[in-house]
C-alpha positions as CSV (number, residue, x, y, z in Angstrom):
1,M,99.5,77.7,92.4
2,Y,97.5,80.4,91.3
3,A,97.5,80.2,87.3
4,P,94.8,81.1,85.0
5,Q,92.0,78.3,84.8
6,Q,89.0,79.0,82.8
7,I,86.0,80.1,84.9
8,C,83.7,77.2,85.4
9,H,79.8,77.1,85.9
10,D,80.6,76.1,89.5
11,I,82.9,78.4,90.6
12,K,80.1,81.4,88.8
13,E,77.5,79.2,91.2
14,R,79.9,79.6,94.1
15,C,80.3,83.6,93.8
16,K,76.4,84.1,93.3
17,Q,75.6,81.9,96.6
18,S,78.6,82.5,99.0
19,I,79.4,86.5,98.6
20,S,77.8,89.4,100.1
21,V,79.2,92.7,98.0
22,I,79.2,96.2,100.2
23,I,79.1,99.4,99.0
24,V,79.5,102.5,100.8
25,N,78.3,105.4,99.1
26,Y,79.2,108.9,99.7
27,N,77.1,111.5,96.7
28,A,78.2,108.9,93.8
29,G,75.9,110.2,91.6
30,R,74.7,107.7,88.7
31,I,78.3,106.0,88.7
32,L,76.6,104.2,92.0
33,T,73.3,102.6,89.6
34,Q,76.0,101.9,87.0
35,C,78.2,99.9,89.7
36,V,75.8,97.8,91.1
37,Q,74.1,96.7,87.9
38,A,77.7,94.9,87.3
39,V,77.9,93.4,90.8
40,L,73.9,92.3,90.1
41,Q,75.4,90.2,87.4
42,Q,78.2,87.9,89.4
43,V,76.3,88.0,93.2
44,Q,73.1,87.8,95.0
45,Q,73.3,90.5,98.0
46,V,74.4,94.1,97.3
47,L,74.5,96.3,100.9
48,V,74.9,99.9,99.9
49,I,75.4,101.8,102.8
50,D,74.9,105.6,102.1
51,N,76.8,107.8,104.2
52,A,74.1,110.5,104.3
53,S,74.2,111.7,100.7
54,S,72.8,114.9,99.4
55,D,72.6,113.8,95.4
56,S,70.4,111.8,93.4
57,S,72.8,108.9,93.5
58,L,70.3,106.8,95.6
59,S,67.0,107.8,94.2
60,E,68.4,107.1,91.1
61,L,69.7,103.7,92.3
62,E,66.1,102.6,93.5
63,S,64.4,103.6,90.4
64,S,66.3,101.4,88.7
65,F,66.1,98.3,90.6
66,F,62.7,98.8,92.1
67,A,61.6,95.6,94.5
68,D,64.8,93.8,93.8
69,N,65.2,91.6,96.7
70,H,69.0,91.2,96.3
71,L,69.7,94.6,96.8
72,Q,69.7,96.4,100.5
73,I,69.9,99.9,101.5
74,V,70.8,100.9,104.7
75,R,70.8,104.8,105.0
76,L,72.8,106.6,108.1
77,N,72.0,109.5,109.6
78,S,75.4,110.9,109.1
79,N,78.7,110.6,107.0
80,A,80.3,108.0,109.9
81,G,83.5,107.7,107.3
82,F,84.5,104.7,105.2
83,A,85.4,102.2,107.9
84,A,82.5,103.2,110.3
85,G,80.3,102.3,106.5
86,C,82.1,99.0,105.7
87,N,81.7,98.3,109.4
88,T,77.8,98.6,109.3
89,G,78.1,96.8,106.2
90,L,79.6,93.8,107.4
91,G,77.2,93.6,110.6
92,A,74.5,93.0,107.9
93,A,76.1,90.4,104.9
94,T,75.3,86.7,105.5
95,Q,77.8,85.3,103.3
96,P,81.6,83.4,103.8
97,Y,83.1,86.0,101.9
98,I,82.8,89.6,101.8
99,L,83.5,91.8,98.8
100,F,84.0,95.7,99.8
101,L,83.7,98.1,96.5
102,N,83.9,101.5,96.1
103,P,80.7,102.8,94.1
104,D,82.4,104.4,91.3
105,C,84.6,101.0,90.4
106,I,83.0,99.1,88.1
107,L,83.4,94.8,87.8
108,Q,84.4,93.6,84.4
109,E,83.0,90.1,83.1
110,N,84.2,87.5,85.6
111,S,86.7,89.4,87.3
112,L,84.5,88.6,91.1
113,Q,84.9,84.5,89.8
114,R,88.7,84.8,89.4
115,M,89.3,86.6,92.3
116,M,87.1,83.7,94.2
117,Q,89.1,81.0,92.4
118,V,92.4,82.5,93.4
119,M,91.1,82.9,96.7
120,E,90.4,78.9,97.2
121,S,93.6,77.5,95.8
122,D,95.0,78.6,99.1
123,P,93.7,78.2,102.7
124,R,96.1,81.1,104.1
125,I,94.7,83.4,101.4
126,G,92.2,86.3,103.7
127,M,92.8,88.8,101.1
128,I,92.2,89.3,97.2
129,G,92.5,92.4,95.2
130,G,91.7,92.9,91.5
131,Y,93.6,95.1,88.9
132,L,92.3,98.3,88.9
133,V,92.4,100.2,85.8
134,N,91.3,104.2,85.1
135,P,88.8,104.5,82.5
136,D,91.4,104.8,79.6
137,G,92.8,101.0,80.7
138,S,95.9,102.3,82.1
139,E,96.6,100.1,85.5
140,Q,95.9,102.6,88.6
141,G,97.9,103.0,91.4
142,G,97.3,101.4,94.8
143,G,95.9,98.6,93.3
144,R,99.1,96.4,94.2
145,R,101.7,98.2,96.7
146,A,103.9,97.4,99.6
147,I,103.3,99.1,103.3
148,P,104.5,102.9,103.0
149,T,106.7,102.6,105.8
150,P,108.2,106.2,107.0
151,W,111.4,105.4,105.3
152,R,109.5,104.6,101.9
153,A,107.2,107.5,102.2
154,F,110.2,109.6,103.0
155,V,112.4,108.0,99.5
156,R,109.3,108.4,97.9
157,A,108.5,111.9,98.7
158,F,112.1,113.1,98.3
159,G,112.5,111.2,94.9
160,L,115.1,109.3,96.2
161,H,113.0,106.2,94.6
162,H,115.0,107.1,91.3
163,L,117.6,105.7,92.7
164,E,115.8,102.2,93.5
165,K,118.5,100.6,90.2
166,Y,121.2,101.4,92.0
167,S,120.1,100.1,95.6
168,P,116.5,98.6,95.4
169,R,116.6,97.5,99.0
170,L,117.2,100.6,100.5
171,F,115.6,103.2,97.7
172,F,112.5,100.5,97.1
173,D,109.5,102.4,96.1
174,F,106.0,101.2,97.2
175,H,104.0,101.6,94.0
176,L,104.2,98.4,92.7
177,D,102.1,99.7,89.6
178,K,105.8,101.3,88.3
179,Q,107.4,97.3,87.8
180,P,105.8,95.3,84.9
181,L,102.3,93.7,85.5
182,P,103.2,90.4,86.7
183,Q,101.7,87.2,84.5
184,T,100.1,85.2,87.3
185,P,98.5,86.4,90.9
186,I,100.9,87.5,93.3
187,E,101.1,87.6,97.0
188,V,101.8,91.3,97.8
189,E,101.7,93.6,101.6
190,A,98.6,95.5,100.7
191,I,95.9,96.5,97.5
192,S,93.4,99.2,97.7
193,G,90.3,99.2,100.1
194,A,88.3,100.4,96.6
195,L,88.3,96.5,95.7
196,M,88.8,93.7,98.7
197,L,87.7,90.5,98.2
198,V,88.3,88.8,102.0
199,K,87.6,86.4,103.9
200,R,85.0,86.4,106.8
201,Q,87.2,83.4,108.4
202,A,90.2,86.0,108.6
203,I,87.9,88.9,109.3
204,D,87.0,86.9,112.6
205,D,90.6,86.4,112.9
206,V,92.1,89.9,112.2
207,G,88.8,92.4,113.5
208,S,87.0,94.6,111.4
209,W,88.2,98.2,110.1
210,D,89.5,100.7,112.1
211,E,86.8,103.5,112.4
212,Q,89.0,106.2,114.1
213,Y,90.1,106.5,110.2
214,F,87.9,108.7,108.8
215,L,88.5,108.5,105.1
216,H,92.2,107.1,103.8
217,C,94.8,104.8,105.3
218,E,92.1,102.5,106.9
219,D,92.8,100.1,103.9
220,L,96.4,100.1,104.7
221,D,95.8,99.4,108.4
222,W,93.8,96.7,107.5
223,C,96.7,94.9,105.3
224,M,99.2,95.4,108.1
225,R,97.3,93.6,110.6
226,F,96.1,90.5,108.1
227,K,99.8,90.0,107.2
228,Q,100.6,90.5,110.9
229,K,97.9,87.4,111.7
230,N,99.7,85.8,108.9
231,W,97.0,86.0,106.5
232,K,98.5,86.2,102.5
233,I,97.3,89.3,100.4
234,V,97.2,88.8,96.8
235,F,96.9,90.9,93.5
236,V,95.3,89.1,90.6
237,P,96.3,91.0,87.6
238,D,93.8,89.2,85.4
239,A,90.4,90.4,87.0
240,P,90.2,93.9,85.7
241,V,88.1,96.5,87.4
242,V,87.4,99.7,86.2
243,H,87.6,102.6,88.7
244,F,86.4,105.9,88.0
245,Q,89.1,107.6,90.8
246,G,87.8,110.1,93.4
247,T,84.5,110.2,91.8
248,C,82.8,110.8,95.5
249,S,85.5,113.1,96.8
250,R,86.5,114.9,94.0
251,A,83.7,117.8,95.5
252,R,85.8,118.5,99.2
253,P,89.2,118.4,98.0
254,Y,90.0,120.1,101.6
255,F,88.0,118.2,103.6
256,V,89.5,114.8,102.1
257,S,93.2,116.3,101.9
258,W,92.7,116.7,105.8
259,H,91.7,113.5,106.8
260,K,94.4,111.8,104.6
261,H,96.6,113.5,106.3
262,K,95.2,113.0,109.5
263,G,94.9,108.8,108.2
264,M,98.7,109.3,107.9
265,L,99.6,110.0,111.0
266,R,97.6,107.8,112.6
267,F,98.6,104.9,110.7
268,Y,102.6,105.6,111.3
269,R,101.5,106.2,115.3
270,K,100.3,102.9,115.4
271,F,102.3,100.6,113.6
272,F,105.9,102.5,113.7
273,R,106.2,104.0,116.6
274,Q,107.9,101.7,118.4
275,Q,110.5,101.1,115.8
276,Y,111.6,104.4,115.3
277,P,112.9,107.2,117.5
278,G,110.8,110.0,119.1
279,I,112.8,112.7,117.4
280,L,112.3,110.7,114.1
281,M,108.3,110.8,114.5
282,G,108.2,114.1,115.7
283,L,110.3,114.4,112.2
284,I,107.4,112.6,110.2
285,T,104.7,114.8,111.8
286,L,106.2,118.0,111.0
287,G,106.6,116.5,107.2
288,V,103.4,115.5,107.2
289,W,101.7,118.6,108.3
290,L,103.8,120.3,106.2
291,R,102.6,117.9,102.8
292,F,99.4,119.0,103.7
293,S,100.2,122.8,103.7
294,A,101.2,122.0,100.4
295,T,98.3,120.2,99.3
296,V,96.2,123.1,100.5
297,L,98.1,126.1,98.8
298,V,98.2,124.0,95.6
299,Y,94.3,123.5,95.7
300,A,94.0,127.3,96.8
301,A,95.7,128.4,93.6
302,Q,94.2,126.1,90.8
303,N,91.1,127.8,92.4
304,C,92.5,131.1,91.7
305,Y,93.3,130.4,88.4
306,R,90.0,128.8,87.5
307,M,88.0,131.9,88.9
308,L,90.3,134.6,87.1
309,K,90.1,132.5,83.8
310,F,86.2,132.4,84.0
311,K,86.3,136.0,84.7
312,H,88.2,136.4,81.3
313,E,86.1,134.4,79.4
């Protein structure tokens, strides 16, 4: 049903006329300009929602695309978070399909057209994800994945996923990038919020992004809600996108880690509270905060090492 086909002129034109691209920016630097440049070769409406950046990313973007009426920049007065930024862009988008794209993602030639081709092949597809790759060409984690239920997260955290070959159902690893790359598009439980092509009809049915998440896990939340409404989520392996992961968050690791773990708790409580006993949910909460504490200690140790190394150079 999703077999690769030649990208024809009609599909390219439909992409240009029917897709709005939303890019939520926060201090992405010059890569934002590269991102927009690649996107404008494939669509005619790009909305950059800026979460009160303090770097030169917007000034560089404006100087590169001066008076380009296909690009619209919306400046927010404060950092409202990723989900809120996406919803702001959604309110300004005019097309029936929306591409949510991180500013550190570079669309490759015909990738968006290929995703659109798959989207149009089945009316029940509500969300499409492309093949996220690292700059070295290797597949990036998160582009195709299963929902990390509390049990699956426990299996992953304690290394039990290595037992998957003995009991695939019990010790299932939700990181699907560890599996061979499929030859054709496949339906998955979740994709990455770094790259989501979404049908507006599906958004109207499911609802917008949950703004109670500031950063991280809002994409899993949306995928869960799409599945609950019986919309298909499809991963397209022949639609490559280079993702320079962490460009916007590298400068504030503690801040990002805090919101990531806070988002994890909201996600678990929102979707799994009724399925798991209260004592188990309490243990999950404890585990999440222990994981956050361990992450902070690792960051602190790395900072101390760098400082000591700098002093001795």
